C-alpha positions, 0 to 999 in steps of 0.5 A: 666144030664138034657135033653131038650125036643126034641121040645125045640128050642135053640137060639144063643147069636146073635139070642137073641141079635137080638130079643132085639136089643142089643149086643151079649155081653149084652146077655152073661152079662144077663146070668151071672147076672141070668136074662137068663139061658144059656146051654153050648154046648159040644164045650162050646158055650152058647145057650138059651131056646127060650121059656125062651127068649120069656117069658123075651121079653114079660115081657118087659125085666124084670126078674121075 
């Protein structure tokens, strides 16, 4: 199992959606399409690495 560095911040779908001014369901769709990598909590909720989200935002929303 991969462990996250202690300093890595995780964002909820709602937090990511607010950064992009989209609906949280859009963020989930991006994860399903491979545009963002989601991490599942023990309860099954999605979380997103802040560094990856900011990189996507800075690239203008285009995946590399």
